[in-house]
N, CA, C and O atoms as CSV, one atom per row, in Angstrom:
chain,resi,resn,atom,element,x,y,z
A,1,MET,N,N,-18.101,24.548,-16.705
A,1,MET,CA,C,-17.673,25.521,-15.570
A,1,MET,C,C,-17.054,26.716,-16.284
A,1,MET,O,O,-15.890,26.663,-16.683
A,2,PRO,N,N,-17.786,27.747,-16.443
A,2,PRO,CA,C,-17.388,28.929,-17.073
A,2,PRO,C,C,-16.168,29.547,-16.367
A,2,PRO,O,O,-16.090,29.558,-15.139
A,3,GLY,N,N,-15.220,30.060,-17.166
A,3,GLY,CA,C,-14.082,30.801,-16.576
A,3,GLY,C,C,-12.924,29.879,-16.283
A,3,GLY,O,O,-11.820,30.383,-16.079
A,4,LYS,N,N,-13.084,28.558,-16.245
A,4,LYS,CA,C,-12.027,27.621,-15.919
A,4,LYS,C,C,-11.781,26.717,-17.152
A,4,LYS,O,O,-12.725,26.175,-17.726
A,5,GLY,N,N,-10.553,26.572,-17.532
A,5,GLY,CA,C,-10.266,25.572,-18.555
A,5,GLY,C,C,-10.127,24.208,-17.948
A,5,GLY,O,O,-9.960,24.085,-16.734
A,6,VAL,N,N,-10.188,23.220,-18.730
A,6,VAL,CA,C,-10.202,21.858,-18.252
A,6,VAL,C,C,-8.817,21.565,-17.611
A,6,VAL,O,O,-8.721,20.793,-16.657
A,7,ARG,N,N,-7.783,22.178,-18.139
A,7,ARG,CA,C,-6.446,21.888,-17.552
A,7,ARG,C,C,-6.317,22.454,-16.093
A,7,ARG,O,O,-5.407,22.076,-15.356
A,8,ASP,N,N,-7.189,23.304,-15.731
A,8,ASP,CA,C,-7.183,23.889,-14.398
A,8,ASP,C,C,-7.891,22.947,-13.374
A,8,ASP,O,O,-7.721,23.104,-12.165
A,9,LEU,N,N,-8.644,22.018,-13.856
A,9,LEU,CA,C,-9.418,21.048,-12.981
A,9,LEU,C,C,-8.404,20.007,-12.414
A,9,LEU,O,O,-7.726,19.299,-13.159
A,10,VAL,N,N,-8.343,19.957,-11.165
A,10,VAL,CA,C,-7.455,18.965,-10.538
A,10,VAL,C,C,-7.855,17.517,-10.868
A,10,VAL,O,O,-7.018,16.631,-11.044
A,11,ALA,N,N,-9.175,17.330,-10.940
A,11,ALA,CA,C,-9.716,15.908,-11.319
A,11,ALA,C,C,-9.151,15.563,-12.727
A,11,ALA,O,O,-8.749,14.416,-12.924
A,12,TRP,N,N,-9.102,16.451,-13.673
A,12,TRP,CA,C,-8.577,16.147,-14.989
A,12,TRP,C,C,-7.042,15.941,-14.901
A,12,TRP,O,O,-6.491,15.074,-15.580
A,13,GLN,N,N,-6.376,16.733,-14.076
A,13,GLN,CA,C,-4.909,16.584,-13.878
A,13,GLN,C,C,-4.603,15.141,-13.361
A,13,GLN,O,O,-3.733,14.445,-13.886
A,14,LYS,N,N,-5.324,14.750,-12.360
A,14,LYS,CA,C,-5.115,13.454,-11.770
A,14,LYS,C,C,-5.403,12.336,-12.723
A,14,LYS,O,O,-4.695,11.330,-12.785
A,15,ALA,N,N,-6.511,12.549,-13.498
A,15,ALA,CA,C,-6.863,11.556,-14.522
A,15,ALA,C,C,-5.749,11.425,-15.567
A,15,ALA,O,O,-5.484,10.333,-16.070
A,16,MET,N,N,-5.133,12.497,-15.872
A,16,MET,CA,C,-4.012,12.488,-16.853
A,16,MET,C,C,-2.776,11.754,-16.239
A,16,MET,O,O,-2.046,11.064,-16.951
A,17,GLU,N,N,-2.569,11.913,-14.958
A,17,GLU,CA,C,-1.496,11.220,-14.271
A,17,GLU,C,C,-1.783,9.689,-14.361
A,17,GLU,O,O,-0.878,8.894,-14.616
A,18,LEU,N,N,-3.050,9.309,-14.148
A,18,LEU,CA,C,-3.431,7.955,-14.176
A,18,LEU,C,C,-3.182,7.338,-15.645
A,18,LEU,O,O,-2.650,6.235,-15.776
A,19,VAL,N,N,-3.559,8.045,-16.637
A,19,VAL,CA,C,-3.298,7.569,-17.996
A,19,VAL,C,C,-1.804,7.318,-18.089
A,19,VAL,O,O,-1.443,6.222,-18.517
A,20,THR,N,N,-0.959,8.159,-17.757
A,20,THR,CA,C,0.516,7.990,-17.861
A,20,THR,C,C,0.884,6.727,-17.136
A,20,THR,O,O,1.613,5.886,-17.664
A,21,ALA,N,N,0.366,6.583,-15.881
A,21,ALA,CA,C,0.777,5.393,-15.079
A,21,ALA,C,C,0.277,4.101,-15.675
A,21,ALA,O,O,0.984,3.093,-15.666
A,22,VAL,N,N,-0.950,4.121,-16.200
A,22,VAL,CA,C,-1.491,2.945,-16.892
A,22,VAL,C,C,-0.627,2.573,-18.058
A,22,VAL,O,O,-0.283,1.402,-18.217
A,23,TYR,N,N,-0.265,3.521,-18.873
A,23,TYR,CA,C,0.583,3.209,-20.069
A,23,TYR,C,C,1.939,2.658,-19.568
A,23,TYR,O,O,2.456,1.716,-20.167
A,24,GLY,N,N,2.516,3.201,-18.517
A,24,GLY,CA,C,3.803,2.707,-17.908
A,24,GLY,C,C,3.636,1.309,-17.488
A,24,GLY,O,O,4.454,0.458,-17.839
A,25,LEU,N,N,2.579,1.016,-16.724
A,25,LEU,CA,C,2.395,-0.350,-16.170
A,25,LEU,C,C,2.136,-1.364,-17.313
A,25,LEU,O,O,2.722,-2.446,-17.322
A,26,THR,N,N,1.265,-1.011,-18.264
A,26,THR,CA,C,0.862,-1.985,-19.311
A,26,THR,C,C,1.987,-2.189,-20.328
A,26,THR,O,O,1.946,-3.143,-21.105
A,27,SER,N,N,3.016,-1.285,-20.335
A,27,SER,CA,C,4.091,-1.485,-21.338
A,27,SER,C,C,4.876,-2.773,-20.951
A,27,SER,O,O,5.556,-3.364,-21.790
A,28,GLY,N,N,4.772,-3.178,-19.714
A,28,GLY,CA,C,5.419,-4.459,-19.242
A,28,GLY,C,C,4.564,-5.665,-19.408
A,28,GLY,O,O,5.021,-6.751,-19.053
A,29,PHE,N,N,3.393,-5.584,-19.901
A,29,PHE,CA,C,2.461,-6.681,-20.022
A,29,PHE,C,C,2.922,-7.547,-21.255
A,29,PHE,O,O,3.631,-7.030,-22.118
A,30,PRO,N,N,2.555,-8.756,-21.333
A,30,PRO,CA,C,2.926,-9.595,-22.458
A,30,PRO,C,C,2.427,-8.989,-23.819
A,30,PRO,O,O,1.335,-8.434,-23.943
A,31,GLN,N,N,3.341,-9.154,-24.822
A,31,GLN,CA,C,2.969,-8.563,-26.105
A,31,GLN,C,C,1.638,-9.040,-26.678
A,31,GLN,O,O,0.895,-8.287,-27.308
A,32,GLU,N,N,1.367,-10.337,-26.430
A,32,GLU,CA,C,0.121,-10.883,-26.914
A,32,GLU,C,C,-1.180,-10.290,-26.244
A,32,GLU,O,O,-2.293,-10.582,-26.679
A,33,GLU,N,N,-1.011,-9.507,-25.246
A,33,GLU,CA,C,-2.164,-8.793,-24.590
A,33,GLU,C,C,-2.338,-7.440,-25.137
A,33,GLU,O,O,-3.197,-6.709,-24.644
A,34,ARG,N,N,-1.598,-7.038,-26.117
A,34,ARG,CA,C,-1.637,-5.770,-26.732
A,34,ARG,C,C,-3.112,-5.361,-27.150
A,34,ARG,O,O,-3.533,-4.211,-27.021
A,35,PHE,N,N,-3.830,-6.378,-27.646
A,35,PHE,CA,C,-5.267,-6.120,-28.010
A,35,PHE,C,C,-6.274,-6.643,-27.041
A,35,PHE,O,O,-7.480,-6.582,-27.277
A,36,GLY,N,N,-5.749,-7.184,-25.889
A,36,GLY,CA,C,-6.552,-7.676,-24.874
A,36,GLY,C,C,-6.600,-6.627,-23.705
A,36,GLY,O,O,-7.081,-5.500,-23.831
A,37,LEU,N,N,-6.062,-7.113,-22.584
A,37,LEU,CA,C,-6.149,-6.301,-21.302
A,37,LEU,C,C,-5.347,-5.054,-21.491
A,37,LEU,O,O,-5.782,-4.021,-20.983
A,38,THR,N,N,-4.256,-5.028,-22.145
A,38,THR,CA,C,-3.477,-3.823,-22.295
A,38,THR,C,C,-4.276,-2.690,-23.022
A,38,THR,O,O,-4.362,-1.548,-22.570
A,39,GLY,N,N,-4.832,-3.094,-24.145
A,39,GLY,CA,C,-5.671,-2.159,-24.889
A,39,GLY,C,C,-6.896,-1.703,-24.205
A,39,GLY,O,O,-7.293,-0.543,-24.313
A,40,GLN,N,N,-7.526,-2.641,-23.469
A,40,GLN,CA,C,-8.759,-2.276,-22.735
A,40,GLN,C,C,-8.448,-1.345,-21.591
A,40,GLN,O,O,-9.231,-0.425,-21.357
A,41,MET,N,N,-7.349,-1.516,-20.852
A,41,MET,CA,C,-7.002,-0.688,-19.785
A,41,MET,C,C,-6.644,0.663,-20.268
A,41,MET,O,O,-7.022,1.645,-19.630
A,42,ARG,N,N,-5.926,0.789,-21.376
A,42,ARG,CA,C,-5.448,2.041,-21.925
A,42,ARG,C,C,-6.699,2.867,-22.415
A,42,ARG,O,O,-6.784,4.068,-22.158
A,43,ARG,N,N,-7.648,2.206,-23.112
A,43,ARG,CA,C,-8.780,2.884,-23.603
A,43,ARG,C,C,-9.638,3.416,-22.457
A,43,ARG,O,O,-10.153,4.532,-22.525
A,44,ALA,N,N,-9.792,2.594,-21.382
A,44,ALA,CA,C,-10.558,3.010,-20.163
A,44,ALA,C,C,-9.905,4.165,-19.516
A,44,ALA,O,O,-10.566,5.126,-19.121
A,45,ALA,N,N,-8.604,4.094,-19.397
A,45,ALA,CA,C,-7.894,5.209,-18.722
A,45,ALA,C,C,-7.982,6.509,-19.521
A,45,ALA,O,O,-8.161,7.580,-18.942
A,46,VAL,N,N,-7.858,6.422,-20.849
A,46,VAL,CA,C,-7.904,7.618,-21.716
A,46,VAL,C,C,-9.229,8.187,-21.612
A,46,VAL,O,O,-9.352,9.411,-21.610
A,47,SER,N,N,-10.313,7.365,-21.519
A,47,SER,CA,C,-11.659,7.934,-21.471
A,47,SER,C,C,-11.955,8.770,-20.245
A,47,SER,O,O,-12.903,9.555,-20.269
A,48,ILE,N,N,-11.199,8.640,-19.189
A,48,ILE,CA,C,-11.488,9.369,-17.971
A,48,ILE,C,C,-11.184,10.877,-18.157
A,48,ILE,O,O,-12.096,11.677,-17.951
A,49,PRO,N,N,-9.997,11.300,-18.523
A,49,PRO,CA,C,-9.760,12.743,-18.728
A,49,PRO,C,C,-10.549,13.223,-19.950
A,49,PRO,O,O,-10.955,14.384,-19.995
A,50,SER,N,N,-10.766,12.384,-20.908
A,50,SER,CA,C,-11.426,12.711,-22.159
A,50,SER,C,C,-12.923,13.119,-21.791
A,50,SER,O,O,-13.435,14.131,-22.267
A,51,ASN,N,N,-13.531,12.345,-20.993
A,51,ASN,CA,C,-14.968,12.645,-20.572
A,51,ASN,C,C,-15.004,13.872,-19.651
A,51,ASN,O,O,-15.926,14.683,-19.737
A,52,ILE,N,N,-14.051,14.003,-18.812
A,52,ILE,CA,C,-14.016,15.271,-17.996
A,52,ILE,C,C,-13.931,16.482,-18.956
A,52,ILE,O,O,-14.658,17.462,-18.796
A,53,ALA,N,N,-13.049,16.393,-19.933
A,53,ALA,CA,C,-12.853,17.455,-20.870
A,53,ALA,C,C,-14.080,17.741,-21.754
A,53,ALA,O,O,-14.424,18.894,-22.010
A,54,GLU,N,N,-14.720,16.669,-22.205
A,54,GLU,CA,C,-15.909,16.831,-22.995
A,54,GLU,C,C,-17.033,17.456,-22.176
A,54,GLU,O,O,-17.720,18.376,-22.621
A,55,GLY,N,N,-17.200,16.925,-20.960
A,55,GLY,CA,C,-18.313,17.511,-20.098
A,55,GLY,C,C,-18.021,18.965,-19.733
A,55,GLY,O,O,-18.958,19.759,-19.647
A,56,GLN,N,N,-16.799,19.334,-19.520
A,56,GLN,CA,C,-16.461,20.682,-19.164
A,56,GLN,C,C,-16.810,21.650,-20.332
A,56,GLN,O,O,-17.153,22.811,-20.111
A,57,ALA,N,N,-16.715,21.158,-21.506
A,57,ALA,CA,C,-16.920,21.964,-22.670
A,57,ALA,C,C,-18.450,22.073,-23.032
A,57,ALA,O,O,-18.840,22.810,-23.937
A,58,ARG,N,N,-19.245,21.337,-22.312
A,58,ARG,CA,C,-20.694,21.430,-22.584
A,58,ARG,C,C,-21.346,22.621,-21.950
A,58,ARG,O,O,-20.779,23.237,-21.048
A,59,ILE,N,N,-22.520,22.955,-22.402
A,59,ILE,CA,C,-23.115,24.226,-22.003
A,59,ILE,C,C,-23.719,24.160,-20.569
A,59,ILE,O,O,-23.560,25.088,-19.777
A,60,SER,N,N,-24.413,23.038,-20.262
A,60,SER,CA,C,-25.059,22.993,-18.963
A,60,SER,C,C,-24.347,22.161,-17.929
A,60,SER,O,O,-23.618,21.231,-18.274
A,61,ARG,N,N,-24.532,22.460,-16.747
A,61,ARG,CA,C,-23.993,21.698,-15.647
A,61,ARG,C,C,-24.471,20.289,-15.576
A,61,ARG,O,O,-23.751,19.373,-15.181
A,62,ALA,N,N,-25.769,20.130,-15.987
A,62,ALA,CA,C,-26.332,18.699,-16.072
A,62,ALA,C,C,-25.559,17.859,-16.974
A,62,ALA,O,O,-25.277,16.699,-16.675
A,63,GLU,N,N,-25.179,18.446,-18.150
A,63,GLU,CA,C,-24.375,17.666,-19.118
A,63,GLU,C,C,-23.004,17.391,-18.549
A,63,GLU,O,O,-22.517,16.265,-18.657
A,64,PHE,N,N,-22.356,18.387,-17.940
A,64,PHE,CA,C,-21.129,18.111,-17.368
A,64,PHE,C,C,-21.140,17.050,-16.350
A,64,PHE,O,O,-20.258,16.192,-16.318
A,65,ARG,N,N,-22.169,17.091,-15.476
A,65,ARG,CA,C,-22.358,16.061,-14.438
A,65,ARG,C,C,-22.513,14.728,-15.044
A,65,ARG,O,O,-22.010,13.755,-14.483
A,66,GLN,N,N,-23.203,14.598,-16.201
A,66,GLN,CA,C,-23.377,13.309,-16.856
A,66,GLN,C,C,-22.002,12.746,-17.295
A,66,GLN,O,O,-21.701,11.572,-17.084
A,67,PHE,N,N,-21.227,13.575,-17.878
A,67,PHE,CA,C,-19.907,13.187,-18.340
A,67,PHE,C,C,-18.971,12.820,-17.178
A,67,PHE,O,O,-18.118,11.941,-17.303
A,68,LEU,N,N,-19.157,13.536,-16.014
A,68,LEU,CA,C,-18.326,13.164,-14.911
A,68,LEU,C,C,-18.730,11.807,-14.335
A,68,LEU,O,O,-17.901,11.095,-13.768
A,69,GLY,N,N,-20.045,11.445,-14.489
A,69,GLY,CA,C,-20.475,10.120,-14.141
A,69,GLY,C,C,-19.875,9.030,-15.073
A,69,GLY,O,O,-19.557,7.938,-14.603
A,70,ILE,N,N,-19.729,9.301,-16.312
A,70,ILE,CA,C,-19.135,8.390,-17.176
A,70,ILE,C,C,-17.606,8.193,-16.845
A,70,ILE,O,O,-17.067,7.086,-16.860
A,71,ALA,N,N,-16.986,9.325,-16.557
A,71,ALA,CA,C,-15.539,9.271,-16.189
A,71,ALA,C,C,-15.395,8.411,-14.911
A,71,ALA,O,O,-14.476,7.599,-14.802
A,72,LYS,N,N,-16.297,8.601,-13.971
A,72,LYS,CA,C,-16.227,7.830,-12.713
A,72,LYS,C,C,-16.395,6.311,-13.016
A,72,LYS,O,O,-15.692,5.477,-12.446
A,73,GLY,N,N,-17.327,5.984,-13.910
A,73,GLY,CA,C,-17.500,4.625,-14.316
A,73,GLY,C,C,-16.174,4.057,-14.874
A,73,GLY,O,O,-15.739,2.966,-14.507
A,74,SER,N,N,-15.538,4.863,-15.796
A,74,SER,CA,C,-14.241,4.394,-16.378
A,74,SER,C,C,-13.195,4.199,-15.303
A,74,SER,O,O,-12.398,3.265,-15.386
A,75,LEU,N,N,-13.176,5.084,-14.263
A,75,LEU,CA,C,-12.240,4.858,-13.191
A,75,LEU,C,C,-12.386,3.540,-12.489
A,75,LEU,O,O,-11.395,2.899,-12.138
A,76,ARG,N,N,-13.679,3.110,-12.272
A,76,ARG,CA,C,-13.954,1.813,-11.713
A,76,ARG,C,C,-13.552,0.644,-12.646
A,76,ARG,O,O,-13.131,-0.441,-12.245
A,77,GLU,N,N,-13.719,0.971,-13.851
A,77,GLU,CA,C,-13.313,-0.019,-14.917
A,77,GLU,C,C,-11.787,-0.273,-14.871
A,77,GLU,O,O,-11.326,-1.413,-14.916
A,78,VAL,N,N,-11.070,0.772,-14.783
A,78,VAL,CA,C,-9.606,0.663,-14.718
A,78,VAL,C,C,-9.212,-0.038,-13.403
A,78,VAL,O,O,-8.329,-0.895,-13.411
A,79,GLU,N,N,-9.824,0.297,-12.330
A,79,GLU,CA,C,-9.534,-0.285,-11.097
A,79,GLU,C,C,-9.758,-1.804,-11.161
A,79,GLU,O,O,-8.933,-2.556,-10.641
A,80,THR,N,N,-10.792,-2.252,-11.749
A,80,THR,CA,C,-11.153,-3.686,-11.866
A,80,THR,C,C,-10.085,-4.317,-12.777
A,80,THR,O,O,-9.622,-5.415,-12.469
A,81,GLN,N,N,-9.681,-3.687,-13.863
A,81,GLN,CA,C,-8.700,-4.222,-14.782
A,81,GLN,C,C,-7.315,-4.219,-14.083
A,81,GLN,O,O,-6.492,-5.064,-14.432
A,82,LEU,N,N,-7.037,-3.399,-13.204
A,82,LEU,CA,C,-5.734,-3.519,-12.411
A,82,LEU,C,C,-5.770,-4.738,-11.529
A,82,LEU,O,O,-4.775,-5.456,-11.434
A,83,LEU,N,N,-6.915,-5.001,-10.864
A,83,LEU,CA,C,-7.029,-6.137,-10.030
A,83,LEU,C,C,-6.947,-7.414,-10.861
A,83,LEU,O,O,-6.354,-8.402,-10.427
A,84,ILE,N,N,-7.540,-7.396,-12.052
A,84,ILE,CA,C,-7.417,-8.541,-12.935
A,84,ILE,C,C,-5.941,-8.761,-13.290
A,84,ILE,O,O,-5.461,-9.895,-13.286
A,85,SER,N,N,-5.245,-7.701,-13.590
A,85,SER,CA,C,-3.817,-7.805,-13.971
A,85,SER,C,C,-3.039,-8.466,-12.859
A,85,SER,O,O,-2.078,-9.178,-13.149
A,86,VAL,N,N,-3.391,-8.277,-11.620
A,86,VAL,CA,C,-2.662,-8.935,-10.525
A,86,VAL,C,C,-3.072,-10.357,-10.467
A,86,VAL,O,O,-2.226,-11.222,-10.239
A,87,ASN,N,N,-4.421,-10.678,-10.675
A,87,ASN,CA,C,-4.883,-12.025,-10.594
A,87,ASN,C,C,-4.245,-12.926,-11.674
A,87,ASN,O,O,-4.005,-14.109,-11.428
A,88,VAL,N,N,-3.978,-12.382,-12.836
A,88,VAL,CA,C,-3.367,-13.134,-13.983
A,88,VAL,C,C,-1.901,-13.051,-13.996
A,88,VAL,O,O,-1.242,-13.601,-14.878
A,89,LYS,N,N,-1.334,-12.327,-12.969
A,89,LYS,CA,C,0.073,-12.234,-12.749
A,89,LYS,C,C,0.892,-11.439,-13.742
A,89,LYS,O,O,2.053,-11.734,-14.024
A,90,PHE,N,N,0.220,-10.399,-14.268
A,90,PHE,CA,C,0.812,-9.444,-15.159
A,90,PHE,C,C,1.438,-8.292,-14.387
A,90,PHE,O,O,2.306,-7.579,-14.890
A,91,ALA,N,N,0.971,-8.129,-13.141
A,91,ALA,CA,C,1.379,-7.044,-12.305
A,91,ALA,C,C,1.380,-7.543,-10.877
A,91,ALA,O,O,0.777,-8.577,-10.589
A,92,THR,N,N,2.019,-6.859,-10.003
A,92,THR,CA,C,1.957,-7.132,-8.540
A,92,THR,C,C,1.170,-6.180,-7.812
A,92,THR,O,O,0.943,-5.079,-8.312
A,93,GLN,N,N,0.698,-6.518,-6.592
A,93,GLN,CA,C,-0.095,-5.614,-5.822
A,93,GLN,C,C,0.676,-4.289,-5.544
A,93,GLN,O,O,0.098,-3.203,-5.536
A,94,ALA,N,N,2.012,-4.434,-5.314
A,94,ALA,CA,C,2.819,-3.296,-5.126
A,94,ALA,C,C,2.927,-2.376,-6.312
A,94,ALA,O,O,3.006,-1.157,-6.164
A,95,ALA,N,N,2.931,-2.969,-7.502
A,95,ALA,CA,C,2.976,-2.194,-8.745
A,95,ALA,C,C,1.652,-1.406,-8.961
A,95,ALA,O,O,1.698,-0.286,-9.468
A,96,ILE,N,N,0.514,-1.951,-8.598
A,96,ILE,CA,C,-0.737,-1.323,-8.838
A,96,ILE,C,C,-1.193,-0.318,-7.764
A,96,ILE,O,O,-2.047,0.534,-8.011
A,97,ALA,N,N,-0.588,-0.445,-6.544
A,97,ALA,CA,C,-0.884,0.350,-5.392
A,97,ALA,C,C,-0.943,1.848,-5.712
A,97,ALA,O,O,-1.926,2.503,-5.366
A,98,PRO,N,N,0.080,2.402,-6.359
A,98,PRO,CA,C,0.051,3.871,-6.665
A,98,PRO,C,C,-1.098,4.232,-7.600
A,98,PRO,O,O,-1.673,5.315,-7.483
A,99,LEU,N,N,-1.441,3.329,-8.535
A,99,LEU,CA,C,-2.512,3.584,-9.491
A,99,LEU,C,C,-3.846,3.568,-8.786
A,99,LEU,O,O,-4.717,4.392,-9.068
A,100,ILE,N,N,-4.015,2.598,-7.837
A,100,ILE,CA,C,-5.250,2.595,-7.006
A,100,ILE,C,C,-5.354,3.863,-6.263
A,100,ILE,O,O,-6.457,4.399,-6.161
A,101,GLY,N,N,-4.274,4.407,-5.719
A,101,GLY,CA,C,-4.284,5.611,-4.998
A,101,GLY,C,C,-4.682,6.840,-5.890
A,101,GLY,O,O,-5.401,7.736,-5.448
A,102,LEU,N,N,-4.206,6.841,-7.103
A,102,LEU,CA,C,-4.629,7.872,-8.069
A,102,LEU,C,C,-6.142,7.785,-8.414
A,102,LEU,O,O,-6.820,8.799,-8.576
A,103,ILE,N,N,-6.642,6.514,-8.519
A,103,ILE,CA,C,-8.027,6.344,-8.816
A,103,ILE,C,C,-8.869,6.872,-7.668
A,103,ILE,O,O,-9.837,7.594,-7.905
A,104,ALA,N,N,-8.519,6.523,-6.396
A,104,ALA,CA,C,-9.264,7.021,-5.233
A,104,ALA,C,C,-9.266,8.522,-5.208
A,104,ALA,O,O,-10.307,9.146,-5.000
A,105,HIS,N,N,-8.062,9.133,-5.426
A,105,HIS,CA,C,-8.018,10.573,-5.399
A,105,HIS,C,C,-8.871,11.237,-6.517
A,105,HIS,O,O,-9.590,12.208,-6.281
A,106,ALA,N,N,-8.758,10.669,-7.735
A,106,ALA,CA,C,-9.570,11.231,-8.848
A,106,ALA,C,C,-11.067,11.053,-8.580
A,106,ALA,O,O,-11.875,11.951,-8.820
A,107,ALA,N,N,-11.414,9.839,-8.065
A,107,ALA,CA,C,-12.890,9.609,-7.792
A,107,ALA,C,C,-13.419,10.618,-6.719
A,107,ALA,O,O,-14.546,11.103,-6.817
A,108,SER,N,N,-12.607,10.903,-5.743
A,108,SER,CA,C,-12.994,11.886,-4.704
A,108,SER,C,C,-13.153,13.304,-5.351
A,108,SER,O,O,-14.114,14.016,-5.061
A,109,LEU,N,N,-12.220,13.680,-6.206
A,109,LEU,CA,C,-12.362,14.954,-6.869
A,109,LEU,C,C,-13.596,15.096,-7.766
A,109,LEU,O,O,-14.267,16.127,-7.822
A,110,ILE,N,N,-13.848,13.951,-8.482
A,110,ILE,CA,C,-15.008,13.962,-9.361
A,110,ILE,C,C,-16.248,13.967,-8.494
A,110,ILE,O,O,-17.200,14.649,-8.875
A,111,ASP,N,N,-16.337,13.290,-7.385
A,111,ASP,CA,C,-17.436,13.361,-6.560
A,111,ASP,C,C,-17.671,14.742,-6.035
A,111,ASP,O,O,-18.825,15.156,-5.919
A,112,GLY,N,N,-16.583,15.519,-5.694
A,112,GLY,CA,C,-16.669,16.816,-5.229
A,112,GLY,C,C,-17.276,17.718,-6.275
A,112,GLY,O,O,-18.118,18.551,-5.940
A,113,LEU,N,N,-16.860,17.582,-7.601
A,113,LEU,CA,C,-17.391,18.305,-8.622
A,113,LEU,C,C,-18.899,18.025,-8.851
A,113,LEU,O,O,-19.685,18.944,-9.082
A,114,MET,N,N,-19.259,16.780,-8.781
A,114,MET,CA,C,-20.626,16.398,-8.980
A,114,MET,C,C,-21.479,16.968,-7.841
A,114,MET,O,O,-22.586,17.439,-8.104
A,115,THR,N,N,-21.021,16.946,-6.619
A,115,THR,CA,C,-21.698,17.487,-5.495
A,115,THR,C,C,-21.863,18.999,-5.642
A,115,THR,O,O,-22.933,19.551,-5.388
A,116,SER,N,N,-20.831,19.623,-6.037
A,116,SER,CA,C,-20.914,21.097,-6.249
A,116,SER,C,C,-22.007,21.525,-7.224
A,116,SER,O,O,-22.640,22.566,-7.050
A,117,PHE,N,N,-22.222,20.679,-8.284
A,117,PHE,CA,C,-23.293,21.014,-9.292
A,117,PHE,C,C,-24.638,20.804,-8.641
A,117,PHE,O,O,-25.562,21.566,-8.925
A,118,SER,N,N,-24.808,19.771,-7.747
A,118,SER,CA,C,-26.023,19.531,-7.138
A,118,SER,C,C,-26.500,20.696,-6.118
A,118,SER,O,O,-27.677,21.018,-5.962
A,119,SER,N,N,-25.426,21.258,-5.468
A,119,SER,CA,C,-25.719,22.285,-4.434
A,119,SER,C,C,-25.828,23.627,-5.012
A,119,SER,O,O,-26.219,24.544,-4.290
A,120,ARG,N,N,-25.505,23.853,-6.318
A,120,ARG,CA,C,-25.611,25.233,-6.815
A,120,ARG,C,C,-26.723,25.351,-7.829
A,120,ARG,O,O,-26.423,25.460,-9.018
A,121,ARG,N,N,-27.898,25.338,-7.472
A,121,ARG,CA,C,-29.005,25.404,-8.363
A,121,ARG,C,C,-29.319,26.792,-8.671
A,121,ARG,O,O,-30.251,27.060,-9.430
């Protein structure tokens, strides 16, 4: 997206909020999960704004759209991992609710960006 920096994209901003929230939540997970669910959730969360940033830096809209698709996949990965964290009793439904809200908001914003690329030929 020429003329706009990645920091101006609300989708990237929401993804960054999600990363911070995931780190906060997982800091309370058992220490032995540091290389398990904790690490997996953190990597998936970090990949969301990272892919938005990488895509935004690409030359074509098609490339940006592809990276947005990857970011959206990582959003769903984090969502699944949050649900797993509740199932294994590392977190409560109440604790993950704000993160699920951030995921929904970021997914909607990413969908909007992807749609805008499809409609601007």
